[in-house]
Each structure stands twice: as structure tokens, then as C-alpha cells.
N, C-alpha and C positions, 0 to 999 in steps of 0.2 A: 132514661131519666125525665124530668119534669121540665117542662117548657119552660118556666120558671129560672131555672136556670139556666139555660143557655143565656137567657137575657139578662144576667148578672153575670157570667162571663165575659159579656160583650161590652158590659160597663165597667167594669174591671178592665177589660184589655185597652176603650177610650183612654184610662187614667194612667197605665204603666204604657203606652206607647207616649204620652204627652212626659214620664219620668222620663223614659226612655231620650227623649229632645232633650232635657236639664243634663241630664247626666253624661249626655256627651260631647256638650257642649261648652259654651265659653265659659259656663256656673257665675257669672255675671248677677250683678242687681238685676231683679225683672221689674219690669211695668206690671205691678198687680191689676190697675183698672184695666190692662189690653188683654192679660190674660183672664179675668175673670167675666170680661164682657163678654171676652171671644167664644167664653164654654157657654155664656149664659145664651148668645145670641144661637150657637150650632144646636144650644138643646131646645130653642121656642123655633127656630124653621123644622125642627125635627119632629116636633108637639104638633105645629101648624100642618107638616104633611100626612102624619100618619092619624091622629088623634082628632083632629078640629073637621066637623063637617064641609063648614062652608068652604077653608082652604083648599080639600080633598077634591072638592065639585069644581075650583077655580083650576087644580088643577089637570084634574080631569077634560075640563074645555080644552087648558092651554096644551094637552095631549090629540085631541082631535082636529086641536088648529094645525098643527105639524104635522100630522097624521095625513089631515087633509092637502098641503101641502108638497107632501112629500108624493102622494097618489100621483095629486099633476103635473109633478113632474115628470112622469112614469108618462106621459103623452107623448113628450120629446124626442123620449128614450126609443119607445115603440115605434116613431116612426122613421129614425135613425138604424136602427140595427134590427128591427122586425123582430121575430121570437127569441132572437139570442140575449133582447130585453125582458123576457118573460120570463116568472120566478118559478120555482120547481111547482108541480101541478099544474100550473097557469095557461092558459089556451089564447089565440086570435080568433076573434069572431065568424072565424074562415073554418076554425076548428085544428088549424097548423099547434102543434102540443111545442112545451118547452122544451130545450136541451139539458136541460137541468141547472143548477148554479155557475153561473158564471159572475165572477166579480167586478172584473175591469168593463161589465156591459149594462146590469143590473144593479150597482152599488155607488162605485164612484160615481156618474152622473148625477148623483144627487147632489153630490157635493157643488159640482157647480151650478145645479138651481136655488138652492140655498145657497150662495156667496149672492148669488144676484140677489135674491129677497134682499138679505141684509145689508147690503149695498144700497139697494132700493131706498130703505127703510133709514138707512143715514142719511141720505138726500132726504128727506120729509123732516128728519130732524127727531124721528119717533127716539128713537136707541138712544141720542145723545140726553134726553129727555130721561129713559129708563136708567141709563149710565149713573147719571148725574142725583137721581133718587137715589141709588144704592149707596154711592159715593157720599152723598152727607150720611146715610145712617151709620156707615161703616167709622166715618169720620169723627163721628159724635157717640158711640157709645163701642168703640175700640181704643179712642186715643192714638190714634194712625195718624200720620204725618197724610200732608192736602194728595201731596203723590202716589202716597200706599195708597190711601184709601179709591184714586180715581183710578190707577191699574187693576184693581183688585175687582171694585166694580166691570170695567171691563171687562175682566177675563172672565166672568159671568158669561159674555157673547160673543166673545172673541179669541184669536190664539196670542202666538207670540206680537199678533198687530196691537195689543195692550201699549206696548211696548213705545207705541206712537202717541201716546195720548199724556206722555210726560216725557217727549223728549227732550223737548227745551231743560230738564231739571239731573236728566240721566247723569250729566257730568260731576253733579256734588252732590248726589247721594251717598250717605253713609255706607256702610259695608251690611247693617240690620237693614236698611230699607229696601238694597238690590237684594238679600238673602229671601225677604219678603216679596220682594215682584217676582221672582224666581218660584219659590214654593206654590205661591196661588198660581202662577203659571202652568205648574206642572198637577196642579190640583185638579183643574178643571178642562171640561173640553167644549172648545170652538164651537157655537149652533150651526154655522158653515158644516163643518162635518157630522152633524148630530144624525143626520140622516144614517147615514150607514152601520150605526147605533139601533135604530130604530127596525130598522131591515133584516138587521139579524135576529132581532131580538123579539121581535113582536108578534109572532105565532107564539110563544110562550110564555111571554110577559106583554099580553095585551096596552097595559097602561105606561109603558116603557119610555115613550117621550115626556109624560110628565114628570116621573122622575128622575128622567136625565138634568132636567132643568131644578128639580127638587137638591140633586148630587151635586150642581157646580155651586149654588144656593150653599148649601152645607157644607160644602168643601173650602170657603174664604175663610170666614172663622176657624176651622179647626189647621187648615195650613199656616194662619197667624200665629197661633196657639205653636206649635212645632217649632216656627220659626223664630219666635221673638222668646218662647226658652232656652232655645239653642243659641240664640245671638243676642241679646236684650239692647236697645236702644242703651248708646252710652253717650252719643252727642246730641247736640240740638239741630233737628232735619229743615234743611232752608225753607222748606213749604209746613212747617212746625202748623202756621196760624193763619194757614191760606189751602183754598181748596182751588186748583186749577180748572178751566175751563174743559166739558167734555166732545170734545171734538178731533175723532182720530184720523180724519180726512186731510191728507195732504195736499191734493187739488180740488175744489169742488168743481163738481160734476155741471154742464154745461143745461140740461137737462137731466128728468125725471127714468128717461129712455136709456141716454149715454150711463146713467147712473147703474141702469140693471145689466148694459152692456160689458160696462168697466168690472163689475161686482164677478160677471159668470166670466172675464180673462181670466181675473185672479183665481177663477173657483179652477179652470183650464189647468194652470200651472200646481194649484192644491192637491187635485185630484193628480196630475203626474206625477207629483212631489212624490202621495203616498203610494201608485205604482212602483215606484221607482224603489223607497224606504224597504215595501213587503219582498221584491224581487233580490235585493241586495243581501235584507237581513235575513232573510229564507235559504237564501244557498250559503250565507257567508255559517249559520248554525248547521246544516246539512253535511258543510265541511268536518267542520266542531263534533258534528255526534260522527261522522266516518274514522275521525282521530282516537273518540273514543271506543268504538265499537273493537276497533285494530288493539286498542289497549288494553281494556278491560273486558269485554266479552258482549254481545250483542243488546242486549237489554239496557244497556247502558245509556242513555243520553244526554245532551246538554237541560232540554225540559224536565226528565226524570230526575235530574240532581238536585235544580231547581229548585221542584218540586216538593221533596223533601228540606231543602233548607228553607221553603213559607211555610210548609207545615205548621210552626206555632204563631205564625201569625192567622192561619186558616184557625187554630184552636179560639184565639184571640178574639176571633168576629163571632163569635159565639154558634160558630156551627158545627153540627152532629161528627162525632169521632170518625163513624163510617163516612163520611165527605172528605174529611180531614186532607186525602193522598189525592183526591184530584180536583179539589178546590183550589191546593199547593201547586198542583202543574199547570194549571187555569191562570191563577195568579204567574208564576213563573214564565210564561209565554209572556204577559204584558211586557215585559222588563227586557226581554230580547226581539219579539217579533210584532209589538206595539199591542194597544188596547185594541184596536183594527181584532186583531186575529184570536187576540183574549176575546173579544164578545162572541164571534161565530163558534169558537173552542165551548164555550155554556151553553149557545143553542143546540150544537152540534150532540151535545153531551146529553143535554137534557130532553132530546125526542125518540133518547133508547126507551125500550119497554124491561122495565118500572125505571122510572125518571130520577136519576143518581141525586138530587137536591130537592128538598124540600120545596112550598115556593116560596116559604120566610128566606131559604137559603139564598134561592135563587136573585129575592129582591136585595138582601147584603150583597152576595157577591160584584151584583150592578151599579152596587153604589161603593165598593173596595175597586173595581176596577175604572171609575172613572177617572180623567185624569189625562196627562200627556206624560208618564216617569217610565221613558225609554233607553236603549243603546245611542238610536240616533239622535234623542232631542236633545241631547247633550250638544254636539254639535250644534241645531238648529236653533236653542237658545243662545248659544257663544256666538254665532255668525247675525243671530235676531236682534242682539243687542251690542 
């Protein structure tokens, strides 16, 4: 089939998912400015990512910066863990080879370092300035309340912590605002864990870091579309005419080094949390697979079932028919095993010869997997908010 056909399918999928959000929601009167503004912003961001040369160059620069930070983080990891921290096909200066891929020693330490860097940027006021910039864009173009705009902007860079930016207003926000906050949280990835996804895909997708930033940016207006079509605002929000201050720090660190160490400590908790979720969820999935195998045969698993259920979404993404089943399994695994496992599953599948996905499909799946939607995230969000 012609490439243009698959692009048309992707376009129709965009509007079909929006229609599903509306038809399954409250079907109340929608704010046209919010929906049209969100669609326009999503398409403009997409055009800047893929079609405009100067913005593509900027993303490549961001990609280089993030990869450099990731490379720097490996120095401390190598000092602590030695050969265990070496990725596949790597070796120490003395010739000691890697023992293979070990997620706990080669990936999770990057969370600690990224968290420290982000904390340092917050101490310097850089992150607040960037968050405030995007919050103003969302506030003016999307006709959101101040609380929604600020939390959405913070979600580009942090995770559940974005709720701290509007903590004084949480008790009075409307149901529509709450849905928008949680949808934006689920649609983006925190910069503190971005190193994990870069490590997973950099061998098959060298520009992955820049595209992950782009994916988080584009996901914000798309999340607003889904939430505001599903549950339009029917009240007058408390922060409709004001934009709160962009400050996620509950306590200001005494100095820059203290901020780095505090961020690193938070990163340790995050890394342990990620490891805990993976151990628990993968263990539970194994139990479900055993039960399914006993009941229906060895070829049935939870991932297989979810793969079948998500095949229609694989088709709506504009993937090729021969890619639907495997893409469905990868998308399905994200809902059970978290996006960490899904990104590694994509990388593992793509190193096969021949590769099952075209480069276009890898890019699409990279964007589709961007987010924080899985079984464990439900409890995390409820506890966090």
C-alpha cells in the first residue's frame, strides 16, 4: 500500500479517538476555543518537530544535551558497579567485558542522576521559568484555567510532583479540571525517568531523546482534547482569570549542592519504586499467565490477549497490517508492565533481522508509548493527589 494511505489512516485515527472520547463522556456543551486551540497547537508542534528545519535542529541539540547527561551519569555508575554497569558489547579500559544487560545496574542509576540535575535546575530557577513560559501558552491558547495550565506545563518535565504546583487550589478544583490534570499526568513522561527510555531505544532510534521531549509537548494538547470532550467544564474555575506561580519546591534547599543531593535522594526513591513496580507487576502477570495456560492452553497469555484487544489501535496509528499484532502486544504490555517494559520490548523486537517495524513505525510507537498509563499508576495518582 502507498505510504500516503497510512498517513491518512493516522489522520482519521486522531479524529476517531477524539470522537470516542466525546461519545463515551458526558456529552455536555464543549468549549470550542479549548478544543480548536488544542488541535491547532498539537498540529503546530507536530509540524515543528517533523517539517521545520530550525526546530528539528533545536530538537537534535536537545537530544545531544540529554545524551551527554546520560553519558556523564554512567561514570559514577561504573565506579560503583564496575562491569555490571556496562551495556551489551561494552568493555572497561582494561578489557573486562560486559556481562550483558542488567536493568538495575545499567538503567535505574540514570534516574538518580537525572533527578539530581532537575533539582539543581529548579534551585537555579531555570525550570520555573520554562514551566511558566509553557503555562502562559496553554492559558492563552487553550482557554484553560490557571491551575490546569500550570499543572499541564509542569507535566512536561515532572511526574506526579506536578500536583504540588497547584496544591493550594486542589481542594476547590472542578471535576473537569481534575480529569484534565490526571489526563495530562498520564499522557506525559517525567524528565527524571527519561534516561531509561533513551537507554532502551538509542541503538535503534539515535534521536530518541529529542522526540521524547516532543512527545511530551504534543501529548499535552492531545490530553486536553480527550479530557474536555469527555467532561467539558460546566463551572467557573477558581483560577479562571489568574495563573499561579510556577514553584514546585515545598522547601528551598540551602545551596546548589544541597539541591543536587536532595534531588538525588528523591531519585533513589523513584528508582526503588520503579524496581518495586516491575517486580510486583511482572510477578502478578506470570501468575495470570499460569492460570490462562492451565485453562486455555500454553499459547494464551495476558500479553497475547491485550495484543488482540489493542490491534484496532495499532491500525488507527497508521501502522502496516503486518505490524499490527506485534505492535498490539507492545502497546498491551504497557498497560500491565509499565512503559519501561514496553520501550525495552520495542527495542528488543527491532534488533531482529529483518526488523519487524519500519523507521516510521518505530517513531509512531515511540510517541504512542509516551505516558504513564498502567495498572500501578492508578494507585500512584490516587495516593499522590
